[in-house]
N, C-alpha and C positions, 0 to 999 in steps of 0.2 A: 640553448641546449640544457638538458637536465643537470649536467655536471657543474653548471654555473651556480646552482643553488646548493647551499649547505644543508643537506637533509639529515646529517648526523645530529642526534640529540643525546646529550649525556643522560645517564640513568638518573631517575628521580631520587634514587637512594642516596646518591652523592649529595644532593641538596639537603635531604633529611639529615644526613650525618653531620652536616654543618651546625645543626641545632644542638644547644646544650640540654634542652628539655625533651629530647627525643625519647619515646617509649618503645618497648619491644612490640607491643600490639600494633603500633603504627608501621613498624617494619614488616611484620607478618601480613599486613594488609596489602603490601606491595607484590604485584604479580611476578616481578623478576628477582625477588630476594633469593630464591634458590639458585637461579642461574648465576647471580653475582657471587654466591658462596662457592660454586663449583669453579668459577674462573679466578678464585682466590683474590677477591677484593679485600685487601689487607685492612682497610679501615672498617669495613663491615665485620670481618672476622674478629678484630680487636674488640668491637662492641659486643658481639655475640658471646665471646668466651669470658666476659666478665662474670664473676661468680653468681651475682643475683640474676643475670639473664640466663645462664646455664640452668640454674635451679628452676626458673620459670618455664623453660623449655621442657625439662624433665617432668615438671608438675603437669604440664599440658597433656603429655602422653600417658600419664598414670592416674589422673583424677577425672571423674565425671564432670563434663562441662555443665554450667548452670542450666536447669531445666527450662527456665523462662526464655532462653534464646530461641530464635527462629530455627526450625529444624534444618533448613538449608545451610545455616551458618554455624550450627551448634558444634560440628566437628571440623570446622575449617581450621581453627588454630591448632588443635591436636594433630591434624594431618600435615600441616605445613611444618610444625615443630618436629614431627617424626622425620620428614624429608630432610630437614636441616641436620638433625642429629645423625642421620644415616647417609649423609652426602659424601662420606669417605674423604673428608678434608682433614688433614693431619691436626691442625690446631684444635678443631672441635672434638675429634676423636681423643686426642691427648687430654684435653680439659675434662672430658667425661670419664675416661678410663682410669685416670690417675687421681681422681678425687673420690675418696671412699665415702664421703658424705653424700655425693650425688649417686653413687652406686647403691647406698643404703636406701635412698629415696626411691630409686628405680626398683630395687628389690621389694620394697614395701607393697608394690602392686600385687605381687603374688600372695602376700599375707592378708589381703582383704578377705572378708567373710562373704559368703554367698557366691552366686554365679558371676563369673567375670563378664564384663562387657566384651563381646566378640571383636568389635572394631578396635577398642583400646588394647585388647590382648594382642591383636595383630601388630599394632604400633610397638607395643612392649617387646614382642618377640623379634621384630625387625631390628630394634635398637640393640637388644642383647646379642643378636646375631652378628652385627658389625663389630661389637666389642669382643666377642669370642674369636672372631676372625683376625682383628687387628691388634687387640690387646690380650692375647691369649694367656700369657703368664699371669697377668694381674687378675683377669676375670675368673680364671680357674682357681687361683689361690683364694679369691674372695668367696666363691661359691662353696669351696671345700670347707671353709670355716663356718658355713651355715648348716647347723645340724638338721634343720627342717627343710632343706632345699628339695630333696627327693620326695618327701612327704607332700610338700606343696605342689610339686609337679604332678604327682599322682592324684591329688585332690581335684586338680583342674584339668585332668587329662581329657575330659569330655569336650574341652574347648580346643578346636583344631590348631589354633596358633600355639598353644602350649605343647601339643604333640610336636609341632614343627620345631619348637625351641629345643626339645630333647634331641631331635635329629640333628639340629645345628651343632649341638654339643658333641655329638658323635662324629660329625663329618668335617667341621671347620677347624679342628685342631690338627695342624699340619705336621708338627714335630713328632716323629715316631715315638720317642721316649715319653713325651708328655701325653700323647694320645693313648699309649699303653697305660700310663698312670690313671688317666681319666676312666678308661674301661675297667681297670682294677678297682678304682674307687666306687664306680657304679655297681660293680659286682659285689663288693663288700656291703653296699647299702641294700643288697638283695633286690635290685630293681626288676630283674626278670621275674622272680617269684611274686613280687608285688604287682607287676603288670598282669600276670596271670590271675591274681586275685580279683582284678578289675573285670575279668571276663566271667561274670557270675550273675545269676538271676537277680541278686539283690541290687545290682548296679543298673544304670540306664543304658539305652541303646547307644548313645554317643560314646559313653565310656567303653562299652564293649568294642565298638568299631575302632576307636582311636588306640586303645590298648593293643588290640590285635595288629593294627597297622604298624605300631611302634615295634612290636616283636618281630614282625616280618622284615621291617627295615633293618633291625639289628642283625638278623640272620644273614640277609643278603649283603649288607655292608661288611660284616665280619668275614664272611667267606671271600668276598672280593679282595679285602685287604690281606687275607692269608695267602691268596694266590699271587698277589703283587709283591708281598714281602715274605718269600718262602724261607728266608734265613732269619726269621724273627727270633729273638732270644728267648721268648716265652710264648706259650699258646694264648689265644684270645679267650680270656676267662668268661666273658659274657656268652660267647658262642658255646663254650664247653658246658656252661650251666644250662643253656637252652637245650642242648642235645642229650642231656642226661635222661635216663629212663624215668627217674622219679619226677623230674620236671614235667615231662610229657604226660605222665600219669596224673599229676596235679591238674593239668589242663583238662584232660579227659574226664576226671572226676567232677570238675566244675560244670562241664558241658552236659554230662549224662546222669548225674546224681540228682534225685529229687525232681523238681518241676522242670519240664522240658520247655525251654524258652528259645524261640527261633533265632533271635538276635545272638544269644550266647552260642548256640550250636554253629551258626553260620560263621561267626567271628572266629571261634575256635578252629573250625575246619580250615580257614584261611591260613592260620599259623601252621597247622599240620601239613597242609599242602606245600607250604614254603619249606618246611623241614624235609619233606620228601623230594624236593627238587634235586635231581642228581647233579653232582658236581662234574663239570667238564673242563677240559683244558681250553685256554683262550682260543687256540687255533681251531678247535672243534665247535666253538660257540658262534662262529660266523662273524667274529669281530664286534659283537654287540655287547660283550661283557666278559668278565673273567670266570663266570660260572653260568650254568644253564638256568635260564629264567624264562618260563613260558609267559606269553601275554595273557592278561586277564581275560577270562571267558573261554580260553582255549585249553585243550588238554593234550599235553605232550608226555606220553608215558613211556618209561623204560627205554629211552633213546640208546641207540647202539654206539659204542665207542669206535675208535679207529680200527680196532682189531675185531670188530663184529660182536663183542660181548656187551651185555647191558651194563650201563653205568649204575653203580650201587648207590641206593638211597641210604638215608640215615638208619643204621641197624637198630639203634636204641628206640627210634620212633616206631619202626615196624614191630619190635618186640612189645612195646607198650600197647600198640594198637590191637595185638592179638587177643588181649583180655577184654576188649570192648567191641569186637566184631558183631557179636549177637545183638548188642544194643543198637549199633548203627543199622543192622539189617532190620531190626524192629521199627526203626524210624521210617524205613521205606514202606513198611506195611501200615504203620500207625503214626503218621507225622503229627506235629502240632496242628490243631484245628484251624481251618481258614474258611471264611465265608465263601459262598458260591460266587462265581463271576459270570456276568452276562456278556457273552462274546457275540460277534457279528453273526456267527453261524449257530448259536444256541447257548444253553446254560452249561457252564463247566462246574460240576459239583462232584467231588471236591477238586479244586485246582491242584496242579502238581506241587506248587510251592517251592520257595527257595531252599527250604531245608532238604527236601528230597533231591533237588538238583545238585546241591553241594555234597550230599552224602554219596550220590552216584560218582561225582568227581573224585571223592576221597577213596571209595572202594575201588574205583578204576585205577587210581594211582597205586593203591596197595597191591592190586592184582598184577600190575605191570612192573612192580619193583624187583621181581626176581626172587622173592622169598617163597620157597616151595611149601614150607609149613603153613604160612599165611594163606597161600593159594588154596591148599587143601581144606583149610578151615572154612574159607569163604564158599568153596564149592559144596562142602558138607552142609552149610547153612542154606544152600540153594539160592544164594544171593544173586548169582548171575541170571537165573531164570526170573527172579523177582524184578531185576532191572529190565530184562527183556519184556516182561509183562507191562511194565510202565512205558516202555518204548512204543508198544503197539496201542496201549490205552490212550496215550496223549499224542495222537498222530500229527497234531499241528505244532508241537513244541520242538522247534528246530534246535534249541539249546540242548535239550535232553538227547536228541538224535545225535548231535555232534559229539557229545561226551561219550556215549556208548559206542558209537562207531569207532572213535579213536581208541577206546579201550580194547575192543575186539581186534582191531587192526594190529595193535601193538602185541597183543597176546599171540596172535597167529604168526606175525612176523618173527617173534622171538622163538616160536616153535618150528620154524622152517629149517630143513637140514642144509648143511653146507654143500656147495656144489660138488665137492670131490668125495662125498661120503654116501653110504647106503641110506635110504630113507628110514628113519626111525619109526617105531610105532606111534600111533596118535597119542598126543599128550592128554592128560586128564581134562585140561581146559577145553581142548578142541572137541573131545568126545562129549563133554558136558554141553557145549554150545550146539553141536551139530546133531545130537541124538534125536532124530525124528523131527527136528525143527523145520528143515527145508521142505518137508511135505505139508506144513501148515499152510492154509490158504493165503495168509498174509505175506508169505515169502515166495510165492510163485510168480515168475515173470518179472519184467522190468517196466511194464506199462503202467497206466493208471495216473490219476491226478496227483500232483505234488501234495504231500501231506497225508495221503491215504496209507493204509497198512502196506499196500503193494509197493508204493514208493519208498516208505520207510524201511521195508525189509530188503529192498534190492541191494543197497550198499553192503549190508552185512553178509547177504548171500554171496555177493561178489567176493568178499574176503574169504569166506569159507570155500567157495569153489576154487579160488586161487591157491589156497592151502592144499586142497585135494590134488590140484594140478602139480604142485611142487612134490607131493608125496608120490605121484604116479609116474 
């Protein structure tokens, strides 16, 4: 029988640990070294937490490995070192978090010149993340003493792992008072304004995208925490700074002043759309979060609250946008130049482009936000007809169709009369949309191939006919 045989073999690491001349590299070559750490092999941990070995582990994750190594093995030791340092084993975490010399060596990775190695940056961010989570007081105190910390973060914000580190700093501090101190510290360092400065034509596309994503994360995280801690002793300073009219105008100025850069415009619009996300109670958000957050690529405009009224978007954002509506409308007419695209059905010249698609999303959100003055300005610019022209010109672009249909649906729904009231006169938006449009050839009938003007127009015609039915 198989149980007659002793198939259990002790770990080879135990044999290695018997040797007086054992080196760290020999341990890192063992496949089960990480597993032995996690099961708290005391002899192994005693070996690893020796100062010279901890220093070697930190060096592995912060310094480029020798170029002459085989590419398959070059990042083996850094990867294993990172896994050991982030194994969430108390002796290792304590040895790292309570030794300021090791923290300075780790921090030195950010102080390097030039572009960071993305893989090493991910190792560095992961190690810092476990320290922020497990040694919060020590690591926050250490970082606050570094005058150049925020500047270094922003210098390397184009590296995704460094953007993740900023998010970890905002999310992994669990103590409410300390978290508020961190937010106030970052606000005093003007991190919001400096992130907005990164969304500028003088920066590269990665910096635009990651800076915008960081701002969106700050907005959503701050709003969620405000909903969860409604009796907070003081307001969230980062969110207050982001929602100021002058802050939004700084962003708009970077997007629309001077050279029109698609990456800047698209990244800036992502921040504006996040600011325009209406806040809703947890019970109204379907349990998916404590504030209303549409999925990427979908447009949810002006959602109705439990009492039937539209949820209010950020008033300061709407006020700042009013001064730039003409610029956004002009982008629909004259977007940044893009080369023609050869499609399966023919040549698309010019393509719609991401700039115009995102501008349609933004103008649609602005129209659905319930600001009558902003609606009148957009209608005065004939922006809605411009969007409808694009709707029919790009008959195969379902992304554009979805955005505009959602926009018109929300506008018409918001204009529908209550059941127990007399039908009101047509709103300016409905008159503007329906004035003669339904007689156009592209809007007649519901047949035709998918992607044709007939197909594209049928959904919006349905919304308009539904509104007329409500009126009648």
